[in-house]
C-alpha positions in Angstrom: -8.5 14.3 27.5 -11.8 14.6 29.2 -12.9 16.6 32.3 -11.5 14.0 34.7 -8.1 14.2 33.0 -8.5 10.7 31.5 -7.7 9.6 28.1 -10.7 8.9 25.8 -9.3 5.4 25.2 -10.5 4.4 28.7 -14.0 4.2 27.2 -12.7 1.2 25.2 -13.9 2.1 21.7 -13.9 4.6 18.8 -16.7 5.6 16.4 -15.6 5.6 12.8 -17.7 8.2 11.2 -16.6 7.2 7.7 -19.1 8.4 5.1 -22.0 9.0 7.5 -22.1 12.6 6.2 -23.5 11.1 2.9 -26.0 8.5 4.1 -27.5 8.4 0.6 -24.1 7.2 -0.8 -23.4 4.4 1.7 -25.3 1.7 -0.2 -23.6 2.7 -3.5 -20.2 2.9 -1.8 -20.8 -0.6 -0.2 -21.4 -2.2 -3.6 -18.5 -0.4 -5.3 -16.1 -1.1 -2.5 -17.2 -4.8 -2.3 -16.6 -5.2 -6.0 -13.1 -3.7 -5.8 -12.3 -5.8 -2.7 -13.3 -9.0 -4.5 -11.2 -8.0 -7.5 -8.3 -7.4 -5.1 -8.7 -10.9 -3.5 -9.1 -12.9 -6.7 -6.6 -10.9 -8.8 -3.8 -11.1 -6.2 -4.5 -14.7 -5.3 -4.3 -15.5 -9.0 -0.8 -14.0 -9.3 0.4 -15.7 -6.2 -0.9 -19.2 -7.2 0.2 -18.8 -10.8 3.7 -17.7 -9.8 4.0 -20.7 -7.5 2.7 -23.3 -9.8 4.5 -22.4 -13.0 8.2 -22.9 -13.0 8.7 -20.4 -15.8 7.6 -17.7 -13.4 10.2 -18.6 -10.7 12.2 -15.5 -11.4 13.1 -12.5 -9.2 10.5 -10.3 -10.9 7.6 -12.7 -10.2 8.9 -13.5 -6.7 8.7 -9.8 -5.8 5.4 -9.5 -7.6 4.0 -12.3 -5.5 5.2 -10.5 -2.4 3.4 -7.3 -3.6 0.2 -9.3 -4.2 0.3 -10.9 -0.7 1.1 -7.4 0.7 -2.0 -5.9 -1.1 -4.2 -8.7 0.1 -3.2 -8.0 3.7 -3.3 -4.2 3.3 -6.9 -4.1 2.0 -8.0 -6.8 4.5 -6.7 -4.7 7.4 -9.4 -2.0 6.8 -11.9 -2.8 4.1 -13.9 -5.6 5.9 -14.4 -3.1 8.8 -15.5 -0.4 6.3 -18.0 -2.8 4.6 -19.5 -3.7 8.0 -19.8 -0.1 9.0 -21.4 0.9 5.7 -24.2 -1.7 6.1 -24.7 -1.7 9.9 -26.0 0.9 12.4 -23.0 0.5 14.6 -19.8 2.1 13.4 -17.6 1.3 16.3 -14.2 -0.2 16.6 -12.6 -1.2 19.9 -9.6 0.7 21.2 -7.4 -2.4 20.8 -8.9 -3.1 17.4 -8.0 0.5 16.4 -4.4 0.1 17.6 -4.0 -3.2 15.7 -5.5 -1.7 12.5 -3.3 1.4 12.7 -0.2 -0.7 13.2 -0.9 -3.0 10.2 -2.0 -0.2 7.9 1.2 1.7 8.6 3.4 -1.5 8.5 2.0 -2.8 5.2 1.9 0.7 3.6 5.6 1.3 4.6 6.6 -2.2 3.4 5.0 -1.5 0.0 7.0 1.7 -0.4 10.3 -0.2 0.2 9.2 -3.2 -1.9 8.5 -1.0 -4.9 12.1 0.3 -4.6 13.3 -3.3 -4.6 11.2 -4.1 -7.7 12.6 -1.0 -9.5 16.2 -2.2 -8.7 15.3 -5.6 -10.1 14.2 -4.0 -13.4 17.3 -1.8 -13.4 19.5 -4.9 -13.0 17.6 -6.8 -15.7 17.9 -3.9 -18.3 21.1 -2.2 -17.4 23.2 -5.1 -16.2 21.8 -8.1 -18.1 25.1 -10.1 -18.2 25.4 -9.8 -14.4 21.7 -10.2 -13.6 21.8 -13.8 -12.3 24.6 -12.8 -9.9 23.1 -9.5 -8.8 19.6 -11.0 -8.2 20.7 -14.3 -6.7 17.7 -16.1 -5.0 19.3 -15.7 -1.6 19.8 -12.0 -2.1 16.2 -11.7 -3.4 14.9 -13.3 -0.2 17.0 -10.9 1.9 15.6 -7.9 0.0 12.0 -9.1 0.6 12.7 -9.8 4.3 14.3 -6.4 4.6 11.2 -4.8 3.1 8.9 -6.5 5.6 11.1 -5.9 8.6 11.6 -2.2 7.9 7.8 -1.7 7.6 7.0 -3.7 10.7 9.7 -1.9 12.8 8.8 1.6 11.5 5.1 1.1 12.2 5.8 -0.1 15.8 7.6 3.1 16.5 5.2 5.5 14.9 1.9 3.8 15.9 3.0 3.7 19.6 4.0 7.3 19.4 0.5 8.2 18.0 -1.4 6.3 20.8 0.7 8.1 23.5 -1.0 11.3 22.6 -3.9 12.2 25.1 -7.2 12.4 23.3 -10.0 14.9 23.9 -13.4 14.0 25.4 -15.1 12.7 22.2 -14.0 9.5 20.5 -15.4 10.0 17.0 -12.8 9.4 14.4 -13.7 11.3 11.2 -12.4 8.6 8.9 -13.4 5.1 7.8 -10.3 3.4 9.4 -7.8 4.3 12.1 -5.2 6.4 10.4 -2.6 8.6 12.0 -3.8 12.1 10.7 -7.4 11.3 11.7 -6.4 10.2 15.2 -4.1 13.2 15.8 -7.1 15.5 15.2 -8.6 14.0 18.4 -5.7 15.3 20.5 -6.2 18.1 23.0 -2.5 18.8 23.4 0.1 20.3 21.1 0.9 17.7 18.4 3.7 19.5 16.6 6.1 16.8 17.7 3.8 14.2 16.2 3.4 16.2 13.0 7.1 16.5 12.7 7.6 12.8 13.3 4.9 12.1 10.6 6.7 14.3 8.1 10.1 12.7 8.9 8.8 9.2 8.6 7.0 10.1 5.4 10.1 11.6 4.0 12.1 8.5 4.8 9.6 5.9 3.5 7.9 7.9 0.8 10.1 10.6 -0.7 13.4 8.7 -0.5 11.9 5.5 -2.1 10.3 7.6 -4.8 13.7 9.3 -5.6 15.4 5.9 -5.8 12.6 4.5 -8.0 12.8 7.5 -10.4 16.6 7.2 -10.4 16.4 3.5 -11.4 14.0 4.3 -14.2 16.1 7.2 -15.4 19.0 4.8 -15.8 16.6 2.3 -17.5 15.4 5.0 -19.9 18.9 5.9 -20.9 19.7 2.2 -21.5 16.5 1.7 -23.5 17.3 4.6 -25.8 20.6 2.9 -26.8 18.8 -0.4 -27.7 18.5 -1.4 -31.4 16.0 -4.2 -31.0 12.4 -3.1 -31.4 11.2 -6.3 -29.6 13.5 -5.6 -26.7 12.2 -2.0 -26.5 8.6 -3.2 -26.4 9.3 -5.7 -23.7 11.2 -3.3 -21.5 8.6 -0.5 -21.9 5.8 -3.0 -21.2 7.3 -4.3 -18.0 8.7 -1.0 -16.7 5.7 1.0 -17.8 3.5 -1.3 -15.7 5.7 -0.8 -12.6 5.8 2.9 -13.1 2.0 3.0 -13.3 1.7 1.0 -10.0 4.2 3.4 -8.4 2.2 6.5 -9.5 -1.1 5.0 -8.3 0.3 4.3 -4.9 2.7 7.2 -4.2 0.7 10.2 -5.4 -2.3 9.7 -3.1 -0.1 8.6 -0.2 1.9 11.9 -0.5 -1.4 13.9 -0.6 -2.3 12.4 2.8 1.0 12.1 4.7 3.2 15.0 3.4 1.1 17.7 5.0 -0.1 18.4 8.6 -3.5 16.8 9.6 -4.9 20.3 9.9 -3.8 21.2 6.4 -6.3 19.3 4.3 -10.0 18.7 4.0 -11.1 15.7 6.0 -13.7 14.7 3.4 -11.1 15.0 0.7 -8.7 12.9 2.7 -11.2 10.1 3.0 -11.7 9.8 -0.7 -8.0 9.9 -1.3 -7.4 7.2 1.3 -10.2 5.2 -0.3 -8.3 5.3 -3.6 -5.0 3.9 -2.3 -6.6 1.3 0.1 -9.3 0.0 -2.3 -8.7 1.0 -5.9 -4.9 0.7 -6.3 -4.5 -2.9 -4.8 -7.3 -4.1 -7.2 -5.6 -2.6 -10.3 -2.1 -3.9 -9.6 -2.9 -7.5 -10.8 -4.6 -6.1 -14.0 -1.7 -3.7 -14.7 1.0 -6.4 -14.3 -0.9 -9.2 -16.2 -2.7 -7.4 -19.1 -0.7 -7.9 -22.3 1.9 -9.9 -20.3 3.1 -12.8 -22.5 4.7 -14.6 -19.6 1.4 -14.7 -17.6 -0.6 -15.7 -20.7 1.8 -18.5 -21.4 1.7 -19.7 -17.8 -2.1 -19.7 -17.9 -2.1 -21.8 -21.1 0.4 -24.3 -19.6 -1.7 -24.5 -16.4 -4.9 -25.2 -18.4 -3.1 -27.6 -20.7 -3.6 -25.6 -23.8 0.0 -25.9 -25.0 
């Protein structure tokens, strides 16, 4: 809040400081981030198109994987284009409305991904531990309900939390020490006590980060026990290949997210937070297609069929 008692948002814009503390790195970061962004676009579009065109991939696993790919496309596109513009241009501003929209979608898509990864782990649990009942447990209608539930939970939770964040009065300056509008960075601009907001952030993070992580690890604990009882070497390799890829995706997403959202905004280095956020907004979405498709016989077979090689 400024001297006149007005919220800084009345000025109509924020300045995203981003990586302006390292001007000599901005060109390098621009090139690296652009490469990762293009990898994200092409890799995830490849999975979506291939899963749609090849009937052999019309299974629950690839249905959820297509949802994850679409989610990653939206997630990166909600912040990375703005970052690329700011890295190459003199102006590093974003409108107040643009900041609200960006915060909402970053929160919504990130929360949706947490829930969707739980759904994908349940799918793997059903496939490995309940193979005889798999087609009943993962009926197409139920799969669609799970996907819709993931999206609705993310959109609803973000509506609550982002509105609560923007109700906080801001101090006189409007410089956000981050490369996109994120809750911890915006809360640092507050000139009032934000303990209630920090508590809300911790509660929401526990619900949508800690609980999903516990559910995922529980699913893979059951899968590990089932795998150890298997006699088939081929079956073991297939299970480890599929589940190992999913666990790697979970690790790459949840570990950096926990570093950002499971401690108060004042409890971490701002510069460190930027690079951690850069990892889960830029690097992780670009690696997901590679992790799921490398050494994947189903995908290689689908590509050969699409190209007419078999």
